[in-house]
Every structure is written in structure tokens, then in C-alpha cells.
VOSEMI-955944 format. One record per residue (C-alpha): residue number from 1; residue in three letters; chain; x, y, z. Coordinates in Angstrom, 2 decimals. Layout:
% VOSEMI-955944
<pt><seq>NUM</seq><type>ALA</type><mol>A</mol><east>X</east><north>Y</north><up>Z</up></pt>
...
% end
This chain:
% VOSEMI-955944
<pt><seq>1</seq><type>UNK</type><mol>A</mol><east>-6.17</east><north>-79.38</north><up>-0.52</up></pt>
<pt><seq>2</seq><type>UNK</type><mol>A</mol><east>-4.55</east><north>-82.79</north><up>-0.97</up></pt>
<pt><seq>3</seq><type>UNK</type><mol>A</mol><east>-5.62</east><north>-83.77</north><up>2.55</up></pt>
<pt><seq>4</seq><type>UNK</type><mol>A</mol><east>-9.21</east><north>-82.83</north><up>1.78</up></pt>
<pt><seq>5</seq><type>UNK</type><mol>A</mol><east>-9.22</east><north>-84.66</north><up>-1.55</up></pt>
<pt><seq>6</seq><type>UNK</type><mol>A</mol><east>-7.65</east><north>-87.80</north><up>-0.11</up></pt>
<pt><seq>7</seq><type>UNK</type><mol>A</mol><east>-10.15</east><north>-88.10</north><up>2.77</up></pt>
<pt><seq>8</seq><type>UNK</type><mol>A</mol><east>-13.09</east><north>-90.42</north><up>2.25</up></pt>
<pt><seq>9</seq><type>UNK</type><mol>A</mol><east>-16.36</east><north>-88.59</north><up>2.11</up></pt>
<pt><seq>10</seq><type>UNK</type><mol>A</mol><east>-19.95</east><north>-88.98</north><up>1.07</up></pt>
<pt><seq>11</seq><type>UNK</type><mol>A</mol><east>-19.75</east><north>-86.60</north><up>-1.90</up></pt>
<pt><seq>12</seq><type>UNK</type><mol>A</mol><east>-16.58</east><north>-88.15</north><up>-3.24</up></pt>
<pt><seq>13</seq><type>UNK</type><mol>A</mol><east>-18.05</east><north>-91.63</north><up>-2.93</up></pt>
<pt><seq>14</seq><type>UNK</type><mol>A</mol><east>-21.28</east><north>-90.53</north><up>-4.60</up></pt>
<pt><seq>15</seq><type>UNK</type><mol>A</mol><east>-19.53</east><north>-88.95</north><up>-7.60</up></pt>
<pt><seq>16</seq><type>UNK</type><mol>A</mol><east>-17.44</east><north>-92.11</north><up>-8.02</up></pt>
<pt><seq>17</seq><type>UNK</type><mol>A</mol><east>-20.55</east><north>-94.32</north><up>-7.84</up></pt>
<pt><seq>18</seq><type>UNK</type><mol>A</mol><east>-22.46</east><north>-92.06</north><up>-10.24</up></pt>
<pt><seq>19</seq><type>UNK</type><mol>A</mol><east>-19.58</east><north>-92.05</north><up>-12.72</up></pt>
<pt><seq>20</seq><type>UNK</type><mol>A</mol><east>-19.24</east><north>-95.84</north><up>-12.61</up></pt>
<pt><seq>21</seq><type>UNK</type><mol>A</mol><east>-23.01</east><north>-96.30</north><up>-13.03</up></pt>
<pt><seq>22</seq><type>UNK</type><mol>A</mol><east>-23.14</east><north>-93.93</north><up>-16.02</up></pt>
<pt><seq>23</seq><type>UNK</type><mol>A</mol><east>-20.10</east><north>-95.50</north><up>-17.68</up></pt>
<pt><seq>24</seq><type>UNK</type><mol>A</mol><east>-21.42</east><north>-99.05</north><up>-17.25</up></pt>
<pt><seq>25</seq><type>UNK</type><mol>A</mol><east>-24.91</east><north>-98.25</north><up>-18.57</up></pt>
<pt><seq>26</seq><type>UNK</type><mol>A</mol><east>-23.59</east><north>-96.26</north><up>-21.53</up></pt>
<pt><seq>27</seq><type>UNK</type><mol>A</mol><east>-21.10</east><north>-98.98</north><up>-22.49</up></pt>
<pt><seq>28</seq><type>UNK</type><mol>A</mol><east>-23.80</east><north>-101.64</north><up>-22.14</up></pt>
<pt><seq>29</seq><type>UNK</type><mol>A</mol><east>-25.98</east><north>-99.60</north><up>-24.53</up></pt>
<pt><seq>30</seq><type>UNK</type><mol>A</mol><east>-23.20</east><north>-99.80</north><up>-27.11</up></pt>
<pt><seq>31</seq><type>UNK</type><mol>A</mol><east>-21.50</east><north>-96.42</north><up>-26.77</up></pt>
<pt><seq>32</seq><type>UNK</type><mol>A</mol><east>-17.72</east><north>-96.18</north><up>-27.04</up></pt>
<pt><seq>33</seq><type>UNK</type><mol>A</mol><east>-16.70</east><north>-95.02</north><up>-23.56</up></pt>
<pt><seq>34</seq><type>UNK</type><mol>A</mol><east>-13.03</east><north>-94.56</north><up>-22.65</up></pt>
<pt><seq>35</seq><type>UNK</type><mol>A</mol><east>-12.38</east><north>-96.64</north><up>-19.51</up></pt>
<pt><seq>36</seq><type>UNK</type><mol>A</mol><east>-11.53</east><north>-94.48</north><up>-16.50</up></pt>
<pt><seq>37</seq><type>UNK</type><mol>A</mol><east>-12.70</east><north>-93.60</north><up>-13.00</up></pt>
<pt><seq>38</seq><type>UNK</type><mol>A</mol><east>-12.91</east><north>-89.87</north><up>-13.72</up></pt>
<pt><seq>39</seq><type>UNK</type><mol>A</mol><east>-16.26</east><north>-88.02</north><up>-13.53</up></pt>
<pt><seq>40</seq><type>UNK</type><mol>A</mol><east>-15.68</east><north>-86.59</north><up>-17.01</up></pt>
<pt><seq>41</seq><type>UNK</type><mol>A</mol><east>-17.03</east><north>-89.28</north><up>-19.30</up></pt>
<pt><seq>42</seq><type>UNK</type><mol>A</mol><east>-16.25</east><north>-88.85</north><up>-22.99</up></pt>
<pt><seq>43</seq><type>UNK</type><mol>A</mol><east>-18.60</east><north>-90.57</north><up>-25.41</up></pt>
<pt><seq>44</seq><type>UNK</type><mol>A</mol><east>-16.37</east><north>-91.22</north><up>-28.41</up></pt>
<pt><seq>45</seq><type>UNK</type><mol>A</mol><east>-17.90</east><north>-90.57</north><up>-31.84</up></pt>
<pt><seq>46</seq><type>UNK</type><mol>A</mol><east>-14.96</east><north>-89.86</north><up>-34.14</up></pt>
<pt><seq>47</seq><type>UNK</type><mol>A</mol><east>-16.77</east><north>-87.41</north><up>-36.42</up></pt>
<pt><seq>48</seq><type>UNK</type><mol>A</mol><east>-17.00</east><north>-83.66</north><up>-35.67</up></pt>
<pt><seq>49</seq><type>UNK</type><mol>A</mol><east>-20.33</east><north>-83.11</north><up>-37.45</up></pt>
<pt><seq>50</seq><type>UNK</type><mol>A</mol><east>-21.85</east><north>-86.08</north><up>-35.65</up></pt>
<pt><seq>51</seq><type>UNK</type><mol>A</mol><east>-20.64</east><north>-84.76</north><up>-32.28</up></pt>
<pt><seq>52</seq><type>UNK</type><mol>A</mol><east>-22.21</east><north>-81.35</north><up>-33.01</up></pt>
<pt><seq>53</seq><type>UNK</type><mol>A</mol><east>-25.47</east><north>-82.87</north><up>-34.23</up></pt>
<pt><seq>54</seq><type>UNK</type><mol>A</mol><east>-25.72</east><north>-85.28</north><up>-31.33</up></pt>
<pt><seq>55</seq><type>UNK</type><mol>A</mol><east>-25.04</east><north>-82.54</north><up>-28.75</up></pt>
<pt><seq>56</seq><type>UNK</type><mol>A</mol><east>-27.77</east><north>-80.38</north><up>-30.30</up></pt>
<pt><seq>57</seq><type>UNK</type><mol>A</mol><east>-30.24</east><north>-83.27</north><up>-30.37</up></pt>
<pt><seq>58</seq><type>UNK</type><mol>A</mol><east>-29.46</east><north>-84.13</north><up>-26.75</up></pt>
<pt><seq>59</seq><type>UNK</type><mol>A</mol><east>-30.09</east><north>-80.51</north><up>-25.75</up></pt>
<pt><seq>60</seq><type>UNK</type><mol>A</mol><east>-33.51</east><north>-80.92</north><up>-27.36</up></pt>
<pt><seq>61</seq><type>UNK</type><mol>A</mol><east>-34.03</east><north>-83.85</north><up>-25.00</up></pt>
<pt><seq>62</seq><type>UNK</type><mol>A</mol><east>-33.07</east><north>-81.69</north><up>-22.01</up></pt>
<pt><seq>63</seq><type>UNK</type><mol>A</mol><east>-29.50</east><north>-82.99</north><up>-21.71</up></pt>
<pt><seq>64</seq><type>UNK</type><mol>A</mol><east>-26.75</east><north>-80.34</north><up>-21.85</up></pt>
<pt><seq>65</seq><type>UNK</type><mol>A</mol><east>-23.52</east><north>-81.77</north><up>-23.22</up></pt>
<pt><seq>66</seq><type>UNK</type><mol>A</mol><east>-20.69</east><north>-80.41</north><up>-25.33</up></pt>
<pt><seq>67</seq><type>UNK</type><mol>A</mol><east>-19.34</east><north>-81.83</north><up>-28.58</up></pt>
<pt><seq>68</seq><type>UNK</type><mol>A</mol><east>-15.53</east><north>-81.68</north><up>-28.68</up></pt>
<pt><seq>69</seq><type>UNK</type><mol>A</mol><east>-13.67</east><north>-81.96</north><up>-31.97</up></pt>
<pt><seq>70</seq><type>UNK</type><mol>A</mol><east>-10.48</east><north>-80.79</north><up>-33.69</up></pt>
<pt><seq>71</seq><type>UNK</type><mol>A</mol><east>-8.56</east><north>-78.65</north><up>-32.74</up></pt>
<pt><seq>72</seq><type>UNK</type><mol>A</mol><east>-9.67</east><north>-79.28</north><up>-29.11</up></pt>
<pt><seq>73</seq><type>UNK</type><mol>A</mol><east>-9.05</east><north>-83.01</north><up>-29.56</up></pt>
<pt><seq>74</seq><type>UNK</type><mol>A</mol><east>-7.08</east><north>-84.82</north><up>-32.29</up></pt>
<pt><seq>75</seq><type>UNK</type><mol>A</mol><east>-8.71</east><north>-85.25</north><up>-35.73</up></pt>
<pt><seq>76</seq><type>UNK</type><mol>A</mol><east>-10.88</east><north>-88.36</north><up>-35.73</up></pt>
<pt><seq>77</seq><type>UNK</type><mol>A</mol><east>-11.31</east><north>-88.26</north><up>-31.94</up></pt>
<pt><seq>78</seq><type>UNK</type><mol>A</mol><east>-14.49</east><north>-86.16</north><up>-31.77</up></pt>
<pt><seq>79</seq><type>UNK</type><mol>A</mol><east>-16.62</east><north>-86.86</north><up>-28.74</up></pt>
<pt><seq>80</seq><type>UNK</type><mol>A</mol><east>-19.43</east><north>-85.74</north><up>-26.52</up></pt>
<pt><seq>81</seq><type>UNK</type><mol>A</mol><east>-18.12</east><north>-84.61</north><up>-23.14</up></pt>
<pt><seq>82</seq><type>UNK</type><mol>A</mol><east>-20.29</east><north>-85.42</north><up>-20.17</up></pt>
<pt><seq>83</seq><type>UNK</type><mol>A</mol><east>-19.50</east><north>-84.52</north><up>-16.60</up></pt>
<pt><seq>84</seq><type>UNK</type><mol>A</mol><east>-21.04</east><north>-86.50</north><up>-13.78</up></pt>
<pt><seq>85</seq><type>UNK</type><mol>A</mol><east>-21.43</east><north>-84.95</north><up>-10.32</up></pt>
<pt><seq>86</seq><type>UNK</type><mol>A</mol><east>-22.40</east><north>-85.97</north><up>-6.82</up></pt>
<pt><seq>87</seq><type>UNK</type><mol>A</mol><east>-25.54</east><north>-83.84</north><up>-7.21</up></pt>
<pt><seq>88</seq><type>UNK</type><mol>A</mol><east>-26.90</east><north>-86.15</north><up>-9.93</up></pt>
<pt><seq>89</seq><type>UNK</type><mol>A</mol><east>-29.49</east><north>-88.65</north><up>-8.76</up></pt>
<pt><seq>90</seq><type>UNK</type><mol>A</mol><east>-30.03</east><north>-92.06</north><up>-10.32</up></pt>
<pt><seq>91</seq><type>UNK</type><mol>A</mol><east>-33.13</east><north>-90.59</north><up>-12.00</up></pt>
<pt><seq>92</seq><type>UNK</type><mol>A</mol><east>-31.00</east><north>-87.82</north><up>-13.56</up></pt>
<pt><seq>93</seq><type>UNK</type><mol>A</mol><east>-28.49</east><north>-90.35</north><up>-14.85</up></pt>
<pt><seq>94</seq><type>UNK</type><mol>A</mol><east>-31.21</east><north>-92.66</north><up>-16.18</up></pt>
<pt><seq>95</seq><type>UNK</type><mol>A</mol><east>-32.84</east><north>-89.74</north><up>-18.00</up></pt>
<pt><seq>96</seq><type>UNK</type><mol>A</mol><east>-29.51</east><north>-88.83</north><up>-19.61</up></pt>
<pt><seq>97</seq><type>UNK</type><mol>A</mol><east>-28.80</east><north>-92.46</north><up>-20.55</up></pt>
<pt><seq>98</seq><type>UNK</type><mol>A</mol><east>-32.27</east><north>-92.84</north><up>-22.09</up></pt>
<pt><seq>99</seq><type>UNK</type><mol>A</mol><east>-31.76</east><north>-89.63</north><up>-24.11</up></pt>
<pt><seq>100</seq><type>UNK</type><mol>A</mol><east>-28.34</east><north>-90.83</north><up>-25.31</up></pt>
<pt><seq>101</seq><type>UNK</type><mol>A</mol><east>-29.86</east><north>-94.15</north><up>-26.37</up></pt>
<pt><seq>102</seq><type>UNK</type><mol>A</mol><east>-32.75</east><north>-92.46</north><up>-28.20</up></pt>
<pt><seq>103</seq><type>UNK</type><mol>A</mol><east>-30.56</east><north>-89.96</north><up>-30.05</up></pt>
<pt><seq>104</seq><type>UNK</type><mol>A</mol><east>-27.76</east><north>-92.51</north><up>-30.57</up></pt>
<pt><seq>105</seq><type>UNK</type><mol>A</mol><east>-30.19</east><north>-94.89</north><up>-32.30</up></pt>
<pt><seq>106</seq><type>UNK</type><mol>A</mol><east>-31.72</east><north>-92.08</north><up>-34.37</up></pt>
<pt><seq>107</seq><type>UNK</type><mol>A</mol><east>-28.24</east><north>-91.04</north><up>-35.60</up></pt>
<pt><seq>108</seq><type>UNK</type><mol>A</mol><east>-26.96</east><north>-94.59</north><up>-36.12</up></pt>
<pt><seq>109</seq><type>UNK</type><mol>A</mol><east>-24.31</east><north>-94.35</north><up>-33.39</up></pt>
<pt><seq>110</seq><type>UNK</type><mol>A</mol><east>-25.70</east><north>-97.47</north><up>-31.71</up></pt>
<pt><seq>111</seq><type>UNK</type><mol>A</mol><east>-28.07</east><north>-100.14</north><up>-32.95</up></pt>
% end
């Protein structure tokens, strides 16, 4: 397994590129994104109710994400968990980013 994971490959490179693209665009939009190279991209919100509301609103926009809050994460560290994959296209990512921006502005998460 470690040999497979450590080998360069198209899918691995694509998931890394997709994750970096999503992180950069979300941070540029004003979202609090924890720096990392991992394909799980948490969008930090701090408030449990806000995470639940935002996840529900994003689902209404066609974006399936999960709100994580206490006791899954520490109190005050509520977030939306996104997971980027190699199967996502730039159009998929742009649609998700646009939905995050729309809902984030509506809920006062970003200006």
C-alpha cells in the first residue's frame, strides 16, 4: 500500500491540484481555511448552529457538505467539512465555490 501511495500518478496529482485550487479560491473569497495539503478541506465557522444552517443552505444549492461541531470537534471549532477528489472537475469546484460565496454572504460569514 505504501508503495502505491508513494508512486506519482495522475489521480494523486489531480486530487492535490484540485485541493490546492479549492483552498486558494475559498481563502481568497474570505473563508477561514486551515492551511494543509490534505483533500479534506475544513471551512472554519466556530458556531455549531451556523455550521448546521450553512450545510443545509449549501445542500439547497446542490452542494453536499457536513457541518461538524462539538463533540466531534472542540467547542468553538465548528466547521463545514468538504472533501475534494480527483473526480471533481474545475467546473464542479467552481460551482461549489460559487455556492459557498453566495451562502457565506447571505449568512454573514464573508463580506
